[in-house]
GUKOLGU-227595 format. One line per field, with one value per residue (C-alpha): residue number from 1; residue in three letters; x, y, z. Coordinates in pm, whole numbers. Example, Ala and Ser with C-alpha at 12.3 -4.5 7.8 and 13.67 -1.06 7.14 Angstrom:
REM residues 2
i <- c(1; 2) $
aa <- c(ALA; SER) $
east <- c(1230; 1367) $
north <- c(-450; -106) $
up <- c(780; 714) $
This chain:
REM residues 332
i <- c(1; 2; 3; 4; 5; 6; 7; 8; 9; 10; 11; 12; 13; 14; 15; 16; 17; 18; 19; 20; 21; 22; 23; 24; 25; 26; 27; 28; 29; 30; 31; 32; 33; 34; 35; 36; 37; 38; 39; 40; 41; 42; 43; 44; 45; 46; 47; 48; 49; 50; 51; 52; 53; 54; 55; 56; 57; 58; 59; 60; 61; 62; 63; 64; 65; 66; 67; 68; 69; 70; 71; 72; 73; 74; 75; 76; 77; 78; 79; 80; 81; 82; 83; 84; 85; 86; 87; 88; 89; 90; 91; 92; 93; 94; 95; 96; 97; 98; 99; 100; 101; 102; 103; 104; 105; 106; 107; 108; 109; 110; 111; 112; 113; 114; 115; 116; 117; 118; 119; 120; 121; 122; 123; 124; 125; 126; 127; 128; 129; 130; 131; 132; 133; 134; 135; 136; 137; 138; 139; 140; 141; 142; 143; 144; 145; 146; 147; 148; 149; 150; 151; 152; 153; 154; 155; 156; 157; 158; 159; 160; 161; 162; 163; 164; 165; 166; 167; 168; 169; 170; 171; 172; 173; 174; 175; 176; 177; 178; 179; 180; 181; 182; 183; 184; 185; 186; 187; 188; 189; 190; 191; 192; 193; 194; 195; 196; 197; 198; 199; 200; 201; 202; 203; 204; 205; 206; 207; 208; 209; 210; 211; 212; 213; 214; 215; 216; 217; 218; 219; 220; 221; 222; 223; 224; 225; 226; 227; 228; 229; 230; 231; 232; 233; 234; 235; 236; 237; 238; 239; 240; 241; 242; 243; 244; 245; 246; 247; 248; 249; 250; 251; 252; 253; 254; 255; 256; 257; 258; 259; 260; 261; 262; 263; 264; 265; 266; 267; 268; 269; 270; 271; 272; 273; 274; 275; 276; 277; 278; 279; 280; 281; 282; 283; 284; 285; 286; 287; 288; 289; 290; 291; 292; 293; 294; 295; 296; 297; 298; 299; 300; 301; 302; 303; 304; 305; 306; 307; 308; 309; 310; 311; 312; 313; 314; 315; 316; 317; 318; 319; 320; 321; 322; 323; 324; 325; 326; 327; 328; 329; 330; 331; 332) $
aa <- c(UNK; UNK; UNK; UNK; UNK; UNK; UNK; UNK; UNK; UNK; UNK; UNK; UNK; UNK; UNK; UNK; UNK; UNK; UNK; UNK; UNK; UNK; UNK; UNK; UNK; UNK; UNK; UNK; UNK; UNK; UNK; UNK; UNK; UNK; UNK; UNK; UNK; UNK; UNK; UNK; UNK; UNK; UNK; UNK; UNK; UNK; UNK; UNK; UNK; UNK; UNK; UNK; UNK; UNK; UNK; UNK; UNK; UNK; UNK; UNK; UNK; UNK; UNK; UNK; UNK; UNK; UNK; UNK; UNK; UNK; UNK; UNK; UNK; UNK; UNK; UNK; UNK; UNK; UNK; UNK; UNK; UNK; UNK; UNK; UNK; UNK; UNK; UNK; UNK; UNK; UNK; UNK; UNK; UNK; UNK; UNK; UNK; UNK; UNK; UNK; UNK; UNK; UNK; UNK; UNK; UNK; UNK; UNK; UNK; UNK; UNK; UNK; UNK; UNK; UNK; UNK; UNK; UNK; UNK; UNK; UNK; UNK; UNK; UNK; UNK; UNK; UNK; UNK; UNK; UNK; UNK; UNK; UNK; UNK; UNK; UNK; UNK; UNK; UNK; UNK; UNK; UNK; UNK; UNK; UNK; UNK; UNK; UNK; UNK; UNK; UNK; UNK; UNK; UNK; UNK; UNK; UNK; UNK; UNK; UNK; UNK; UNK; UNK; UNK; UNK; UNK; UNK; UNK; UNK; UNK; UNK; UNK; UNK; UNK; UNK; UNK; UNK; UNK; UNK; UNK; UNK; UNK; UNK; UNK; UNK; UNK; UNK; UNK; UNK; UNK; UNK; UNK; UNK; UNK; UNK; UNK; UNK; UNK; UNK; UNK; UNK; UNK; UNK; UNK; UNK; UNK; UNK; UNK; UNK; UNK; UNK; UNK; UNK; UNK; UNK; UNK; UNK; UNK; UNK; UNK; UNK; UNK; UNK; UNK; UNK; UNK; UNK; UNK; UNK; UNK; UNK; UNK; UNK; UNK; UNK; UNK; UNK; UNK; UNK; UNK; UNK; UNK; UNK; UNK; UNK; UNK; UNK; UNK; UNK; UNK; UNK; UNK; UNK; UNK; UNK; UNK; UNK; UNK; UNK; UNK; UNK; UNK; UNK; UNK; UNK; UNK; UNK; UNK; UNK; UNK; UNK; UNK; UNK; UNK; UNK; UNK; UNK; UNK; UNK; UNK; UNK; UNK; UNK; UNK; UNK; UNK; UNK; UNK; UNK; UNK; UNK; UNK; UNK; UNK; UNK; UNK; UNK; UNK; UNK; UNK; UNK; UNK; UNK; UNK; UNK; UNK; UNK; UNK; UNK; UNK; UNK; UNK; UNK; UNK; UNK; UNK; UNK; UNK; UNK; UNK; UNK; UNK; UNK; UNK; UNK; UNK; UNK; UNK; UNK; UNK; UNK; UNK) $
east <- c(7636; 7967; 8146; 8494; 8687; 8868; 9216; 9279; 8959; 8641; 8460; 8322; 8272; 8083; 8313; 8115; 8172; 7971; 8214; 8097; 8351; 8361; 8489; 8153; 7986; 7640; 7706; 7826; 7614; 7330; 6972; 6873; 6612; 6871; 7118; 6857; 6708; 7066; 7197; 6849; 6911; 7280; 7176; 6916; 7167; 7410; 7645; 7755; 8062; 8043; 8327; 8354; 8594; 8565; 8744; 8438; 8263; 8416; 8215; 7893; 7957; 7976; 7666; 7464; 7560; 7487; 7150; 7058; 7182; 6996; 6677; 6713; 6859; 7031; 7198; 7525; 7682; 8012; 8119; 8496; 8605; 8929; 9176; 9416; 9620; 9741; 10128; 10034; 9911; 10249; 10359; 10026; 9907; 9758; 9527; 9437; 9349; 9127; 8945; 8905; 8734; 8519; 8388; 8327; 8138; 7909; 7838; 7795; 7556; 7776; 7945; 8228; 8327; 8463; 8791; 8966; 9196; 9491; 9462; 9794; 10074; 10334; 10726; 11047; 11114; 10781; 10809; 10524; 10181; 10332; 10406; 10754; 10733; 10853; 10553; 10314; 10457; 10563; 10292; 9980; 9962; 9942; 9700; 9488; 9549; 9409; 9079; 9036; 9062; 8816; 8586; 8568; 8719; 8771; 9016; 9320; 9365; 9549; 9531; 9866; 9939; 10315; 10642; 10635; 10889; 10759; 10421; 10590; 10733; 10406; 10193; 10517; 10500; 10180; 10006; 9727; 9420; 9310; 9467; 9319; 9534; 9539; 9455; 9330; 9371; 9623; 9821; 9845; 10159; 10013; 9958; 10219; 10569; 10529; 10712; 11035; 10963; 10604; 10434; 10285; 10416; 10546; 10381; 10628; 10373; 10207; 9959; 10244; 10298; 9945; 9904; 10191; 10066; 9712; 9593; 9263; 9274; 8985; 9065; 9060; 9080; 8956; 8812; 9107; 8887; 8665; 8929; 8850; 8543; 8701; 8499; 8607; 8259; 8173; 7840; 7747; 7744; 8093; 8412; 8642; 8852; 9110; 9458; 9563; 9699; 9984; 9922; 9978; 10084; 9745; 9381; 9375; 9675; 9514; 9204; 9426; 9553; 9210; 9081; 9376; 9229; 8890; 8972; 8861; 8520; 8555; 8635; 8333; 8488; 8263; 8015; 8216; 8543; 8384; 8248; 8613; 8753; 8512; 8553; 8933; 8947; 8754; 8967; 9219; 9155; 9395; 9114; 8841; 8604; 8611; 8502; 8356; 8262; 7885; 7706; 7368; 7134; 7208; 7547; 7546; 7325; 7590; 7869; 7630; 7546; 7938; 7993; 7714; 7905; 8200; 8565; 8723; 8800; 9151; 9161; 9060; 9318; 9586; 9452; 9474; 9832; 9931; 9752; 9938; 10263; 10226; 10252; 10607; 10832; 10592; 10643; 10437) $
north <- c(12017; 12126; 12401; 12482; 12796; 12727; 12835; 13237; 13279; 13407; 13092; 12857; 12533; 12226; 11940; 11718; 11836; 11744; 11572; 11576; 11375; 11071; 10816; 10785; 10885; 11045; 11391; 11264; 10939; 10970; 10995; 11403; 11322; 11159; 11428; 11686; 11503; 11420; 11799; 11919; 11659; 11769; 12116; 12054; 11855; 12191; 12097; 12398; 12325; 12168; 12088; 11972; 11991; 12013; 11640; 11507; 11331; 11597; 11890; 11683; 11720; 12097; 12083; 11891; 12073; 12395; 12275; 12151; 12476; 12686; 12484; 12487; 12827; 12790; 13076; 13083; 12773; 12763; 12611; 12493; 12362; 12298; 12332; 12079; 12206; 11966; 11993; 12140; 12458; 12497; 12741; 12969; 12920; 13228; 13182; 12812; 12899; 13182; 12971; 12687; 12893; 13058; 12726; 12602; 12909; 12883; 12508; 12571; 12892; 13122; 13429; 13312; 13026; 13011; 12821; 12760; 12478; 12371; 12014; 11919; 11725; 11935; 11835; 12015; 12055; 11917; 11673; 11507; 11626; 11764; 12126; 12272; 12481; 12768; 12725; 12706; 13009; 13223; 13147; 12970; 13196; 13508; 13398; 13289; 13599; 13813; 13592; 13673; 14044; 14016; 13843; 13515; 13327; 13446; 13199; 13042; 12640; 12347; 11965; 11827; 11558; 11527; 11546; 11611; 11883; 12062; 12038; 12195; 12465; 12560; 12582; 12782; 13017; 13157; 13222; 12953; 12971; 12608; 12285; 11947; 11692; 11304; 11183; 10888; 10549; 10395; 10709; 10942; 11102; 11473; 11487; 11220; 11073; 10732; 10406; 10355; 10176; 10246; 10157; 10493; 10850; 11053; 11398; 11474; 11648; 11844; 11996; 12159; 12405; 12463; 12546; 12779; 12928; 12970; 12744; 12587; 12228; 11995; 11638; 11413; 11035; 10976; 10653; 10566; 10584; 10325; 10102; 10156; 10021; 9686; 9588; 9522; 9574; 9919; 10061; 10050; 10445; 10455; 10498; 10201; 10146; 10461; 10450; 10518; 10838; 10830; 10488; 10167; 10119; 9930; 9938; 9580; 9641; 9923; 9690; 9403; 9645; 9808; 9486; 9441; 9739; 9526; 9501; 9871; 9731; 9377; 9571; 9796; 10115; 10176; 9988; 9948; 10054; 10338; 10501; 10431; 10602; 10923; 10959; 10920; 11228; 11422; 11341; 11574; 11926; 12052; 11971; 12210; 11984; 11622; 11474; 11137; 11019; 10883; 10725; 10698; 10894; 10593; 10637; 11002; 10928; 10672; 10961; 11182; 10928; 10870; 11246; 11272; 10997; 11258; 11176; 10846; 10818; 10810; 10454; 10399; 10610; 10433; 10087; 10217; 10302; 9983; 9848; 10072; 9973; 9597; 9754; 9902; 9730; 9593; 9671; 9981) $
up <- c(15671; 15819; 15615; 15619; 15537; 15199; 15221; 15190; 14983; 15142; 15040; 15311; 15123; 15245; 15338; 15061; 14735; 14451; 14183; 13811; 13679; 13439; 13710; 13869; 13537; 13676; 13532; 13190; 13119; 13364; 13315; 13314; 13566; 13777; 13729; 13842; 14144; 14273; 14266; 14405; 14715; 14734; 14754; 15018; 15239; 15210; 14934; 14766; 14553; 14238; 14027; 13669; 13358; 12986; 12980; 13152; 12853; 12617; 12757; 12849; 13219; 13200; 12941; 13207; 13527; 13361; 13235; 13600; 13791; 13545; 13612; 13992; 14029; 14370; 14555; 14689; 14502; 14395; 14066; 13954; 13621; 13447; 13160; 13007; 12739; 12482; 12421; 12060; 12239; 12471; 12225; 12272; 12631; 12684; 12377; 12465; 12821; 12719; 12455; 12672; 12969; 12723; 12608; 12918; 13027; 12756; 12836; 13214; 13130; 13341; 13292; 13564; 13741; 14130; 14056; 13745; 13768; 13535; 13473; 13337; 13512; 13618; 13573; 13661; 13298; 13156; 12840; 12686; 12787; 13141; 13189; 13298; 13643; 13431; 13185; 13474; 13652; 13360; 13118; 13288; 13592; 13398; 13167; 13463; 13615; 13328; 13315; 13673; 13600; 13327; 13602; 13439; 13742; 14083; 14206; 14062; 14099; 13983; 13999; 14204; 13958; 13827; 13992; 14387; 14363; 14091; 14265; 14589; 14364; 14232; 14557; 14695; 14444; 14623; 14311; 14339; 14569; 14511; 14503; 14392; 14612; 14610; 14973; 15045; 15268; 14993; 14985; 15297; 15201; 15140; 15514; 15695; 15610; 15440; 15562; 15366; 15033; 15051; 14718; 14618; 14494; 14820; 14801; 15084; 15311; 15045; 15301; 15485; 15176; 15106; 15457; 15437; 15135; 15233; 14944; 14975; 14913; 14719; 14833; 14497; 14437; 14793; 14674; 14456; 14139; 14297; 14424; 14764; 14767; 14746; 14468; 14110; 13981; 13832; 13752; 13386; 13326; 13534; 13337; 13272; 13578; 13552; 13581; 13948; 14035; 14298; 14428; 14274; 13912; 13841; 13933; 14029; 14269; 14437; 14485; 14630; 14893; 14962; 15031; 15284; 15472; 15571; 15929; 15967; 15865; 16053; 16346; 16352; 16249; 15948; 15780; 15430; 15295; 15097; 15388; 15583; 15288; 15295; 15655; 15625; 15386; 15613; 15904; 15748; 15889; 15581; 15343; 15249; 15059; 14924; 14601; 14579; 14204; 14173; 13940; 14081; 14340; 14593; 14580; 14654; 14959; 15049; 15057; 15236; 15506; 15520; 15629; 15847; 16046; 16068; 16080; 16179; 16532; 16636; 16730; 16361; 16233; 16448; 16318; 15946; 16013; 16129; 15836; 15601; 15750; 15592; 15227; 15282; 15052; 14810; 14446; 14324) $
């Protein structure tokens, strides 16, 4: 398993991380034996980063990950979890952040996590369930910092959802060691300029900001919530089709555009769209590790096989760029 240095941290993370989210569902609704078997397989393959959150099954993902890691007792693994603050707690951010991490640590059966991510959307002035950039920098960051001083987290992170300008400000402030960034074949804008009128959120080369700040990057939505399989079929334990992040306004629109990328498969660059999408994310050197949602041990094996094939060749990336150009001007 290839390892990459994660930003300015001392960590070297496996290029394939283990996503414990509800979209795939294994660590929320899966059979306990399958959970343990798959994590053991991941560890044997060299996977060393495990990503969860209290929102994944209302704590079930954390409970199950904690149970399995306590049973397997692996050495040198890194665990990240998240906090999503409800707007009702915006007037007591420090207290709510601390309470959330304490509860997560109990479920994970750990005395600390390696990365603690803010999971709220960020907007310039906030609104609804989104935090304002000032709340993030003036309230969340100090609260996270106190938890680091207490030894309950090693590194501070955020999930980059919300307004692009606000996300740039959050990264540029230099307070976050880790950023979870949407990057996939439907929306490559964290790395490159989009064509005019492209139907996706423009993250405006966010990787340039993470690189300048020394922030490590976790690639998320690599399969666009499953849409980049090209199939509407979902495993029984997977979540219902999730709302897209950063791409189309509907999951069905994402699937339709994903199918227009099938020439990558037909022309022999990958065995299927999911493999192409996984290898596309690996092609971006600005990413430290990627997360792929899984429902079954077999889906993990498929993700691992894709990673072992390595990044897409330049010819495939050029073909993909040409295909993406056809999306320009369409309704998001």
